[in-house]
C-alpha positions as CSV (number, residue, x, y, z in Angstrom):
1,M,1.1,2.0,-14.1
2,S,-1.7,2.3,-16.3
3,W,0.8,2.6,-19.4
4,N,1.9,-0.6,-20.8
5,P,4.8,-1.1,-22.8
6,F,4.7,-4.9,-23.5
7,S,1.7,-4.1,-26.2
8,R,3.6,-2.4,-29.3
9,H,5.8,-5.6,-29.7
10,A,2.5,-7.9,-30.5
11,G,3.4,-7.0,-34.2
12,S,7.0,-7.1,-34.4
13,K,8.8,-9.3,-37.0
14,K,12.2,-9.2,-35.1
15,I,12.5,-9.5,-31.6
16,V,15.6,-9.8,-29.7
17,V,14.0,-11.9,-26.7
18,S,10.9,-14.5,-26.9
19,R,7.6,-13.8,-26.0
20,H,7.7,-16.4,-23.0
21,S,10.0,-13.8,-21.9
22,E,8.0,-10.8,-22.5
23,R,4.9,-12.3,-20.5
24,E,6.9,-13.2,-17.8
25,I,7.6,-9.2,-17.1
26,E,4.5,-8.0,-18.1
27,R,2.9,-10.4,-15.5
28,E,5.2,-8.7,-13.4
29,V,3.5,-5.3,-14.3
30,K,0.5,-6.3,-14.0
31,R,1.2,-7.2,-10.3
32,L,2.5,-4.4,-9.7
33,D,-0.3,-1.9,-11.2
34,E,-2.8,-3.8,-9.3
35,L,-1.0,-3.4,-5.8
36,E,-0.2,0.6,-6.6
37,E,-4.2,0.8,-7.3
38,A,-5.0,-0.8,-4.0
39,S,-2.3,0.9,-2.5
40,R,-3.5,4.0,-3.0
41,K,-6.7,3.2,-2.1
42,L,-5.6,2.4,1.2
43,Y,-4.2,5.9,2.1
44,K,-7.4,7.7,0.6
45,D,-9.3,5.3,2.8
46,G,-7.5,5.8,6.0
47,R,-7.6,10.0,5.3
48,R,-11.3,9.4,5.4
49,L,-11.2,7.1,8.4
50,C,-9.9,10.0,10.3
51,E,-12.1,12.4,8.3
52,A,-15.4,10.1,9.5
53,N,-14.0,10.0,13.1
54,N,-13.7,13.9,13.3
55,A,-17.6,14.3,11.4
56,V,-18.9,11.4,14.3
57,G,-17.3,13.9,16.9
58,K,-18.5,17.0,16.0
59,A,-22.0,15.6,15.3
60,E,-22.4,14.3,18.5
61,H,-21.7,17.7,20.7
62,K,-24.0,19.6,17.8
63,L,-26.8,17.0,18.9
64,V,-26.3,17.7,22.7
65,Q,-25.5,21.6,22.5
66,G,-28.8,21.6,20.5
67,V,-30.5,20.0,22.9
68,L,-29.1,22.1,25.6
69,S,-30.1,25.7,24.1
70,S,-33.7,24.1,23.7
71,G,-36.7,24.4,25.8
72,L,-36.6,21.1,26.6
73,C,-33.7,21.5,29.3
74,V,-36.4,24.2,31.6
75,E,-39.4,21.9,30.9
76,V,-37.9,19.0,31.6
77,E,-36.5,18.6,35.4
78,G,-32.6,17.3,36.0
79,L,-32.5,17.0,32.1
80,Q,-30.1,19.7,32.0
81,H,-27.7,18.4,34.3
82,D,-27.6,14.7,32.5
83,L,-26.5,16.6,29.2
84,E,-23.7,18.3,30.9
85,T,-22.5,15.8,32.5
86,W,-22.7,13.7,28.7
87,E,-20.8,17.0,27.2
88,G,-18.6,16.6,29.3
89,A,-17.8,13.1,28.2
90,L,-17.9,14.0,24.9
91,E,-14.3,16.1,25.8
92,D,-12.7,12.7,27.2
93,I,-13.9,11.1,24.4
94,Q,-12.6,13.6,22.1
95,R,-9.1,13.8,22.6
96,N,-9.0,10.3,22.6
97,R,-10.4,10.3,19.4
98,Q,-7.8,12.6,18.2
99,E,-5.3,10.5,19.6
100,M,-6.6,7.6,17.6
101,N,-6.5,9.4,14.2
102,A,-3.1,11.1,14.9
103,N,-1.9,7.4,15.5
104,I,-3.8,6.0,12.0
105,Q,-2.0,9.1,10.6
106,K,1.1,8.0,11.2
107,T,0.8,4.2,11.7
108,M,-1.0,4.2,8.2
109,V,-1.7,6.7,6.4
110,E,1.9,8.0,6.0
111,P,3.1,4.8,5.2
112,M,1.2,4.5,2.7
113,K,1.9,7.8,1.2
114,K,5.4,6.6,1.5
115,F,4.9,2.8,-0.5
116,N,3.3,5.1,-3.0
117,A,6.1,7.2,-4.3
118,V,8.6,4.1,-4.8
119,F,6.1,3.6,-7.6
120,P,7.1,6.4,-10.2
121,G,10.3,5.0,-9.7
122,I,9.4,1.6,-10.7
123,Q,7.8,2.7,-13.9
124,T,10.9,5.0,-15.0
125,A,12.7,1.4,-15.0
126,I,9.9,-0.7,-17.5
127,K,10.1,2.2,-19.4
128,K,14.5,2.4,-19.5
129,R,13.9,-0.9,-20.1
130,E,11.3,-1.1,-23.5
131,Q,13.3,1.8,-24.5
132,S,16.7,-0.7,-24.4
133,L,14.5,-3.1,-25.9
134,Q,14.0,-1.2,-28.5
135,D,17.3,0.0,-29.3
136,Y,18.4,-3.1,-29.0
137,N,15.6,-4.4,-31.6
138,K,17.2,-1.6,-34.3
139,K,20.7,-2.8,-33.8
140,Q,19.9,-6.1,-34.0
141,A,17.9,-5.0,-37.3
142,N,20.6,-2.9,-39.0
143,F,23.5,-5.5,-37.8
144,N,20.8,-8.3,-39.9
145,K,21.3,-6.0,-43.1
146,Y,24.4,-5.6,-43.3
147,Q,25.3,-9.9,-42.8
148,E,23.0,-10.0,-45.9
149,R,24.7,-8.0,-47.8
150,E,27.6,-8.8,-50.3
151,R,31.0,-9.5,-48.3
152,T,33.0,-6.4,-49.9
153,G,35.9,-4.3,-47.5
154,A,33.6,-2.0,-46.9
155,N,31.1,-3.8,-45.8
156,V,33.0,-6.4,-44.1
157,V,33.9,-2.7,-41.8
158,K,30.4,-1.8,-41.0
159,L,29.3,-5.4,-39.7
160,D,32.4,-5.4,-37.8
161,T,31.2,-2.0,-36.4
162,N,27.3,-2.7,-36.2
163,R,28.6,-6.2,-34.3
164,K,30.4,-3.8,-31.2
165,V,27.1,-1.6,-31.3
166,L,25.0,-4.5,-31.1
167,D,26.9,-6.6,-28.3
168,A,26.6,-3.0,-26.2
169,A,22.9,-2.7,-27.0
170,Q,22.7,-6.0,-26.0
171,R,24.5,-5.7,-22.2
172,D,22.8,-2.4,-22.0
173,F,19.2,-4.2,-22.6
174,E,20.4,-6.8,-20.0
175,N,21.2,-5.3,-17.5
176,H,17.8,-3.1,-17.3
177,D,15.9,-6.3,-17.7
178,S,17.9,-8.2,-15.3
179,A,17.4,-6.0,-12.4
180,L,13.7,-6.4,-13.5
181,R,12.9,-9.8,-13.0
182,Q,15.4,-9.9,-10.1
183,D,13.5,-6.2,-8.2
184,L,9.9,-6.6,-9.0
185,P,8.9,-9.8,-7.4
186,K,11.1,-9.1,-4.5
187,F,9.1,-5.7,-4.3
188,Y,5.5,-7.1,-4.5
189,D,6.2,-10.4,-2.1
190,G,7.8,-7.5,0.6
191,R,4.2,-5.9,0.3
192,I,2.9,-8.1,3.6
193,D,5.7,-6.9,5.7
194,Y,5.7,-3.5,5.0
195,F,1.7,-3.3,5.1
196,K,1.0,-5.3,8.4
197,P,2.5,-2.9,10.9
198,S,0.0,-0.8,9.7
199,F,-2.6,-2.9,9.8
200,D,-1.7,-3.8,13.5
201,A,-1.5,-0.5,14.4
202,L,-4.9,0.3,13.2
203,V,-6.9,-2.6,14.9
204,R,-4.8,-1.7,18.6
205,S,-5.9,2.3,17.8
206,Q,-9.5,1.1,17.9
207,L,-9.4,-1.0,20.8
208,A,-7.9,1.7,22.7
209,Y,-9.9,4.5,21.8
210,N,-13.4,2.4,21.9
211,N,-12.0,0.8,25.2
212,E,-12.2,4.8,26.5
213,A,-15.1,5.1,25.0
214,F,-17.4,2.3,26.6
215,R,-15.9,3.5,29.7
216,A,-17.0,7.0,29.5
217,Y,-20.3,6.2,28.8
218,T,-20.9,3.6,31.1
219,E,-19.7,6.3,33.9
220,V,-22.6,9.4,31.9
221,S,-25.3,6.2,31.9
222,S,-24.8,5.5,35.6
223,E,-25.0,9.1,36.3
224,M,-27.5,9.9,34.2
225,F,-30.1,6.7,35.9
226,S,-28.0,7.2,39.2
227,N,-31.8,8.2,40.9
228,S,-33.6,6.0,38.5
229,K,-35.9,2.8,40.4
230,C,-36.6,1.0,37.7
231,S,-33.9,-1.7,35.8
232,E,-32.5,-1.3,32.5
233,N,-34.9,-4.0,31.0
234,E,-37.9,-1.7,32.3
235,R,-36.4,1.4,31.2
236,R,-35.8,-0.1,27.7
237,Q,-39.9,-1.5,28.4
238,R,-41.1,2.6,29.4
239,I,-38.7,3.6,26.1
240,N,-40.7,1.1,23.6
241,Q,-44.4,2.1,24.7
242,T,-43.5,5.9,24.9
243,L,-42.6,5.2,21.2
244,S,-45.7,3.3,20.4
245,E,-47.9,5.8,21.9
246,I,-45.9,8.3,20.3
247,K,-46.4,5.7,16.5
248,A,-50.0,5.9,17.7
249,L,-50.7,10.0,17.7
250,A,-53.1,11.4,14.4
251,I,-50.0,13.5,13.3
252,T,-47.8,10.6,13.3
253,V,-49.8,8.1,11.3
254,D,-49.0,7.3,7.4
255,D,-52.1,8.4,5.3
């Protein structure tokens, strides 16, 4: 809600409400602007999170497929079996990933979309208040004009007519103004009760997925290294030693 109705009254000579009263509403609108920006960002980030999760799964599957289709599986004994074990685990992990994304969509993305859909209605209510305020100011100016005129019969009738019109404009403005003063703070204060369940569900979904992924990778690791006689520390030392030897090769040395 970037539209700001309050700037129009900065130079007004005759206003029917105080600047203090207008600043109170202006502060509420500013808070709503910030809330709208934050909630729209949450919606977009939730969608990006699902897309990133899918991208991780595709990248890992592509990596395994790339090695399986290369000549390494023929040259290295047992590598194909290890990769096929890994690939089988990826299918389970992908199912869990899809379930997590479905939960994120249902408990975060969709609620944020519904929450964002409320803001256009709030903006309309703010514009209606602004329009009623402008009308109230206009009717007040007309009434003041006839008050300053000579009290002839015709002017007295016009003054009475403008008083009735002014009273109607005042009631209309006060109805819009009162509704906003009550509803804007309530809506803003209710954001936590609305957002918190989504955040809780997001954390729980991540926890469930990562627990299942940890279990699957642990099983893959046990299967791949079941025949290995070296410990985990020895395996890491061998990997580091191999990396050091590769870095020492002439073709890998930087000029």
